[in-house]
C-alpha positions as CSV (number, residue, x, y, z in Angstrom):
1,V,19.2,-4.7,-26.6
2,Y,19.8,-7.6,-24.2
3,V,22.5,-10.3,-24.0
4,S,22.4,-13.1,-21.6
5,A,25.3,-13.6,-19.1
6,L,26.7,-16.4,-21.2
7,A,26.0,-14.5,-24.4
8,D,24.1,-17.5,-25.7
9,H,20.8,-15.6,-26.0
10,I,20.5,-12.2,-27.7
11,I,17.4,-10.0,-28.1
12,T,17.5,-7.3,-30.8
13,K,15.3,-4.1,-31.1
14,D,13.3,-5.7,-33.9
15,Q,12.2,-8.5,-31.5
16,L,10.7,-6.1,-28.9
17,T,7.1,-4.9,-28.7
18,V,8.0,-1.6,-26.9
19,R,10.9,0.8,-27.2
20,V,13.4,0.5,-24.3
21,G,14.0,4.0,-23.2
22,I,17.6,3.5,-22.0
23,K,18.5,2.1,-25.4
24,E,16.9,5.0,-27.4
25,T,18.4,8.3,-28.3
26,E,15.7,9.8,-30.5
27,D,12.2,10.8,-29.5
28,P,9.9,9.4,-28.6
29,V,12.0,8.0,-25.7
30,P,9.7,6.1,-23.4
31,L,9.9,7.2,-19.7
32,C,6.7,5.9,-18.1
33,Y,5.4,2.6,-19.5
34,C,2.3,2.4,-17.3
35,F,0.9,5.8,-18.2
36,N,2.6,6.4,-21.6
37,F,4.7,9.5,-20.9
38,D,7.8,10.0,-22.9
39,R,10.7,12.5,-23.0
40,K,9.1,14.5,-25.7
41,A,6.0,15.1,-23.6
42,V,8.1,16.3,-20.7
43,R,10.1,18.7,-22.9
44,E,7.1,20.1,-24.7
45,E,5.2,20.8,-21.5
46,I,8.2,22.6,-19.9
47,R,8.8,24.5,-23.1
48,S,5.1,25.6,-23.3
49,K,4.3,26.1,-19.6
50,G,7.7,26.5,-18.0
51,A,6.9,23.5,-15.7
52,T,5.4,20.0,-15.9
53,E,2.7,18.2,-14.0
54,I,3.8,14.8,-15.3
55,P,5.6,13.7,-12.1
56,K,2.6,14.7,-10.0
57,I,0.2,12.8,-12.3
58,I,2.3,9.7,-12.2
59,T,2.7,9.9,-8.4
60,S,-1.1,10.3,-8.0
61,R,-1.8,7.3,-10.2
62,V,0.8,5.2,-8.4
63,K,-0.8,6.0,-5.1
64,A,-4.2,5.0,-6.6
65,G,-2.8,1.6,-7.3
66,E,-2.7,2.0,-11.1
67,C,1.0,1.3,-11.5
68,R,2.2,-1.9,-13.3
69,C,5.9,-1.2,-13.6
70,D,6.8,-4.7,-12.8
71,E,4.8,-5.8,-15.9
72,T,5.2,-2.9,-18.3
73,N,8.7,-1.3,-17.7
74,P,11.5,-3.3,-19.3
75,S,13.6,-2.5,-16.2
76,G,10.9,-3.8,-13.9
77,T,11.2,-0.8,-11.7
78,C,9.3,2.5,-11.1
79,C,9.9,5.2,-13.7
80,L,9.9,8.2,-11.4
81,G,13.7,8.4,-11.2
82,N,13.8,8.6,-15.0
83,I,11.0,11.1,-15.0
84,Y,12.7,13.4,-12.6
85,R,16.0,13.2,-14.5
86,A,14.1,14.0,-17.7
87,V,12.4,17.0,-16.0
88,K,15.8,18.4,-14.8
89,Q,17.3,18.0,-18.3
90,A,14.3,19.6,-19.9
91,Q,14.4,22.5,-17.4
92,A,18.1,23.1,-18.1
93,M,17.4,23.1,-21.9
94,Y,14.6,25.5,-21.4
95,Q,16.7,27.8,-19.3
96,Q,19.4,27.8,-22.1
97,E,16.8,28.7,-24.7
98,L,15.8,31.7,-22.6
99,L,19.4,33.1,-22.5
């Protein structure tokens, strides 16, 4: 999963306590580590409702000061970019299913 700049320290998947979304290809692929949303949840909500409230929920909770991305997200950054990308992908998949 991670290799140090000098390649003298390596961390493998079996050493981690959480799945690293960018390193995963099969669901559940974590997207939001603070509020436990994954790619599967985004896809299922779009498939069942045609839209998702997940970005709105996360934004609301971030504004409420509940975000801990620097502690919980392996990238140390906010997840909203990944969430919006997952929403776009899920919407495209849903549109293809309708054709």
